[in-house]
matplotlib code that plots the C-alpha trace (Angstrom):
import matplotlib.pyplot as plt

x = [-22.8, -20.2, -17.7, -19.8, -20.0, -16.3, -14.8, -12.5, -8.9, -6.9, -4.8, -1.3, 1.3, 4.9, 6.9, 9.4, 6.6, 4.9, 8.1, 8.7, 5.2, 4.3, 7.4, 7.0, 9.0, 11.4, 9.5, 6.4, 7.4, 10.8, 9.2, 6.9, 9.9, 11.9, 8.9, 8.7, 12.4, 12.3, 9.4, 10.5, 12.9, 10.3, 7.4, 8.3, 7.3, 5.3, 6.9, 6.1, 5.6, 8.3, 6.1, 3.2, 3.7, 1.4, 3.0, 6.5, 5.7, 4.1, 7.1, 9.5, 7.5, 7.4, 11.1, 12.0, 9.4, 7.3, 5.4, 3.8, 2.0, 1.3, 0.1, -2.6, -5.8, -9.0, -10.1, -13.3, -12.9, -10.0, -9.0, -6.6, -2.9, -3.7, -2.4, 1.1, 1.3, 1.9, -0.6, -2.6, -4.3, -6.9, -6.9, -9.2, -9.5, -9.4, -6.1, -5.0, -4.8, -2.6, -4.6, -3.5, -2.7, -2.3, -5.3, -3.3, 0.4, 1.1, -0.4, 2.2, 3.7, 3.9, 1.4, 1.3, 2.8, 0.8, -0.8, 1.7, 4.5, 2.7, 2.2, 5.8, 6.8, 5.0, 6.8, 3.5, 3.4, -0.1, -1.0, -4.5, -4.5, -3.9, -0.2, 0.6, 4.1, 3.5, 2.4, 5.3, 7.8, 6.5, 6.2, 9.7, 11.2, 9.4, 10.6, 14.2, 13.9, 12.5, 15.3, 17.9, 16.3, 16.4, 17.2, 15.9, 12.5, 9.6, 7.8, 4.0, 2.5, -1.2, -2.8, -6.1, -5.4, -6.7, -3.2, -2.5, -6.2, -9.2, -12.4, -13.9, -10.8, -9.3, -5.5, -4.0, -0.4, 2.2, 2.9, 6.4, 5.0, 4.1, 7.3, 9.3, 7.6, 8.1, 11.8, 12.2, 10.5, 12.8, 15.9, 14.9, 16.5, 13.5, 10.5, 7.5, 4.1, 1.5, -2.2, -5.0, -7.6, -10.5, -9.1, -5.8, -6.2, -3.6, -0.2, -1.5, -2.2, 1.4, 2.6, 0.3, 1.7, 5.3, 5.4, 7.3, 6.0, 3.7, 3.3, 0.8, -2.7, -6.1, -9.2, -12.2, -14.2, -11.3, -11.1, -8.1, -8.1, -5.5, -6.0, -4.0, -2.4, -4.5, -3.3, -3.5, -5.3, -3.5, -5.2, -3.9, -0.8, 0.5, -0.2, 3.5, 3.6, 0.4, 2.1, 5.2, 3.1, 1.1, 4.3, 5.4, 2.1, 2.6, 6.1, 4.7, 1.9, 4.4, 6.5, 3.5, 2.5, 6.0, 6.1, 2.7, 3.5, 6.7, 5.0, 1.8, 3.4, 1.3, 2.6, 3.0, 0.3, -2.2, -1.7, -1.8, -5.1, -6.9, -5.6, -7.3, -10.3, -10.4, -10.0, -11.6, -10.8, -12.3, -10.2, -10.7, -10.1, -7.0, -5.6, -6.3, -4.6, -1.5, -1.8, -2.0, -1.2, -3.8, -7.1, -7.3, -10.5, -11.1, -9.6, -9.5, -6.2, -4.8, -8.0, -8.2, -4.5, -5.0, -8.0, -7.0, -7.1, -9.7, -7.0, -6.2, -9.8, -10.1, -6.9, -8.0, -11.4, -9.9, -11.2, -8.9, -8.9, -8.5, -6.4, -9.1, -11.3]
y = [67.0, 69.1, 66.4, 64.1, 66.8, 67.3, 66.2, 63.1, 63.9, 62.8, 59.9, 60.0, 57.3, 58.1, 58.1, 55.6, 53.2, 53.4, 52.7, 49.6, 48.2, 48.8, 48.5, 49.8, 49.3, 52.0, 53.0, 51.5, 53.0, 51.4, 48.0, 48.3, 49.3, 46.3, 44.0, 45.3, 44.9, 41.3, 40.4, 42.3, 39.5, 36.8, 38.2, 38.5, 41.7, 41.4, 42.8, 46.5, 48.1, 50.8, 52.8, 53.1, 56.4, 55.5, 52.2, 53.7, 56.4, 54.0, 51.7, 54.6, 55.8, 52.2, 51.8, 55.2, 55.6, 52.6, 54.8, 56.8, 53.7, 52.1, 55.1, 56.4, 58.2, 57.3, 60.1, 59.5, 62.6, 61.3, 58.0, 55.8, 56.7, 59.5, 62.1, 60.8, 62.9, 66.6, 67.3, 64.1, 63.8, 61.3, 59.7, 61.4, 58.3, 54.6, 52.8, 51.4, 47.6, 45.9, 43.5, 39.9, 37.8, 34.6, 33.2, 33.1, 32.7, 32.5, 35.9, 37.9, 40.8, 42.9, 43.6, 40.8, 41.4, 41.6, 38.5, 37.9, 37.9, 35.2, 33.1, 33.6, 32.3, 29.0, 29.0, 29.9, 32.3, 33.4, 34.9, 36.3, 39.1, 39.6, 39.6, 43.3, 44.6, 45.1, 41.4, 40.2, 42.1, 40.8, 37.1, 37.1, 38.6, 36.1, 33.2, 34.4, 34.9, 31.4, 29.8, 31.9, 30.8, 27.1, 25.7, 22.2, 22.8, 23.0, 26.2, 26.2, 28.4, 29.0, 30.5, 32.3, 34.7, 35.7, 36.1, 39.3, 40.0, 40.8, 38.8, 40.8, 40.1, 43.5, 43.4, 44.8, 43.5, 42.5, 38.9, 39.4, 39.5, 35.9, 34.9, 36.7, 34.6, 31.5, 32.1, 32.7, 29.3, 27.5, 29.0, 27.7, 24.6, 23.9, 21.7, 23.9, 22.7, 24.5, 24.6, 26.1, 27.8, 29.4, 30.2, 29.8, 31.6, 32.3, 32.9, 31.7, 28.3, 28.2, 28.8, 26.1, 23.5, 24.6, 23.1, 20.0, 16.9, 15.0, 18.1, 20.0, 20.2, 21.6, 22.2, 20.2, 23.3, 25.4, 26.3, 26.5, 28.1, 28.7, 31.3, 33.4, 36.6, 39.7, 42.8, 45.8, 48.9, 50.7, 54.0, 56.6, 54.6, 54.7, 51.7, 50.8, 50.7, 48.5, 46.1, 45.9, 45.2, 42.5, 40.7, 40.8, 39.3, 36.4, 35.7, 35.6, 33.3, 30.9, 30.9, 30.2, 27.3, 25.8, 26.1, 24.6, 21.7, 21.1, 20.9, 19.2, 16.5, 17.4, 18.2, 21.8, 21.3, 20.0, 22.9, 25.4, 23.9, 24.1, 27.6, 28.9, 29.7, 29.9, 26.4, 25.9, 22.9, 21.7, 19.7, 16.3, 17.8, 19.6, 16.4, 14.6, 17.4, 17.3, 20.7, 19.1, 15.7, 15.4, 16.8, 17.9, 16.3, 17.4, 14.8, 12.2, 12.9, 9.4, 7.6, 9.5, 8.8, 5.0, 4.9, 2.8, 4.5, 3.3, 1.4, -0.5, -1.3, -2.7, -4.7, -6.2, -7.0, -8.8, -6.3, -5.9, -2.5, -2.7, -0.1, 0.7, 2.0]
z = [113.6, 112.2, 112.6, 110.4, 107.6, 107.3, 104.1, 104.3, 104.5, 101.5, 102.3, 100.9, 100.8, 101.3, 98.2, 99.6, 100.7, 97.3, 95.4, 97.5, 97.5, 93.9, 91.7, 88.2, 85.0, 84.2, 81.1, 79.5, 76.1, 76.3, 77.0, 73.9, 71.8, 73.0, 72.3, 68.8, 68.2, 69.4, 67.2, 64.1, 63.1, 63.7, 61.7, 58.0, 56.4, 53.2, 50.1, 49.6, 46.2, 46.1, 43.7, 46.3, 48.1, 51.0, 51.8, 51.4, 53.9, 56.4, 56.2, 56.8, 59.8, 61.3, 60.9, 62.5, 65.2, 66.4, 69.0, 66.3, 65.1, 68.5, 70.4, 68.1, 69.1, 67.3, 65.1, 63.1, 61.0, 58.9, 57.4, 59.4, 59.1, 56.7, 59.2, 58.7, 55.5, 55.7, 53.0, 52.4, 49.0, 47.9, 44.5, 42.1, 39.8, 40.6, 40.5, 37.2, 37.3, 34.8, 32.6, 33.0, 30.0, 31.8, 30.0, 26.7, 27.3, 23.5, 22.7, 20.8, 22.7, 19.5, 16.8, 14.2, 10.8, 7.6, 6.2, 3.3, 5.8, 7.9, 4.8, 3.8, 7.2, 6.2, 2.8, 1.0, -2.0, -2.9, -6.3, -5.9, -8.5, -12.2, -13.1, -13.0, -12.3, -8.6, -8.2, -10.3, -8.2, -4.9, -6.1, -7.5, -4.4, -2.2, -4.3, -4.1, -0.3, 0.3, -1.7, 0.2, 3.5, 2.7, -0.8, 0.2, 1.6, -0.9, -1.8, -2.0, -4.8, -4.5, -7.7, -8.1, -11.0, -14.4, -15.8, -17.7, -18.3, -16.2, -16.0, -18.9, -21.1, -20.9, -20.9, -17.6, -17.9, -20.4, -21.2, -19.8, -16.3, -16.4, -18.1, -15.3, -12.6, -14.8, -15.2, -11.5, -10.8, -13.2, -11.5, -8.1, -6.6, -4.4, -5.2, -6.3, -5.2, -7.2, -6.2, -8.3, -6.2, -8.1, -11.5, -13.4, -16.7, -19.4, -17.9, -14.5, -16.1, -17.3, -13.8, -12.5, -15.0, -14.3, -10.8, -9.9, -11.6, -9.2, -7.1, -9.2, -7.6, -8.2, -6.1, -7.2, -8.4, -9.7, -13.4, -15.7, -19.1, -21.8, -24.6, -27.0, -25.7, -26.4, -28.1, -25.6, -26.6, -29.4, -28.9, -31.4, -32.2, -35.9, -38.1, -38.1, -34.3, -34.2, -36.6, -34.4, -31.3, -33.2, -34.2, -30.5, -29.4, -32.0, -30.6, -27.0, -28.2, -29.8, -26.6, -24.5, -26.7, -26.5, -22.7, -22.2, -24.5, -22.5, -19.1, -20.1, -22.3, -25.3, -28.8, -29.9, -32.6, -30.0, -27.7, -30.6, -31.9, -28.5, -28.0, -31.2, -28.9, -25.1, -23.8, -20.4, -18.2, -15.0, -12.5, -14.3, -17.7, -16.6, -15.2, -18.5, -20.4, -18.2, -16.5, -13.0, -11.4, -8.6, -7.5, -3.9, -2.7, 0.9, 3.2, 0.3, -1.4, -0.5, -1.5, -4.9, -5.5, -5.1, -7.5, -10.6, -14.1, -16.7, -18.5, -15.4, -14.8, -18.4, -18.0, -14.7, -16.1, -19.1, -21.7, -24.7, -26.4, -30.1, -31.9, -34.4, -31.7]

ax = plt.figure().add_subplot(projection="3d")
ax.plot(x, y, z, "-o")
ax.set_aspect("equal")
plt.show()
């Protein structure tokens, strides 16, 4: 009975026999390292962001010691591969992703310039204020710049100005402001295309008529008006100074009349007579008076240009106009 209760004797195989019956590789670790070295050249490594600290550390560990990545023990307490760092730190804020601009490849990379600069790039000069010194300085500078850029390309002058007065008739600038822009226009070699938008009053009407013949336009509902220059507020000036200023205003009026007669094709007497009181003109009347050449109907410029004049209609219809009428 005791013989049956004895523990089985451990069976041992001689070392020489075991080494012959069960041959083992010299080193399992060396085999894994050789396998990794053979396949490193076959499997292309994805590009690594050099600014990413985690990927850079992982790549350096993989290149120096492959066993560290292959022989890893599962540890549920920490995130994978985070123990490679001496003092791992998690990000406190989400990663900043650069916003893509592929949806609009023409989006400017720098802030856009101001609006007058954008218009100037299209050879457009816009007068949208009364003719005060600041406006005159800017307009003259833009005209000089555009001629310097290209003396052959036309310049487009858009006008919506009350001249040297405000809407209520109060004088805000001297008549020389309008004459300065006019003289600058006359010195240019370029064609000047003038367009009235809204209102062209006083000196602004002179600038409208001073464009190149055949290139003076007006919007259908714009207004033009010519009037005599106004005497600015005299205040507490002596009577002799008021008289001197009044004489200067008369000289400016005569100059304005002569220039308007020159560009509209009317006589000096005709212009002087209509300027005794404010003379308002809509687009059709301004065309008849000679201030503009064409009315810019929306999308119908070519059609309106081909419309025959009343004289042509009468001539084609066989109607004879008598001189007495």
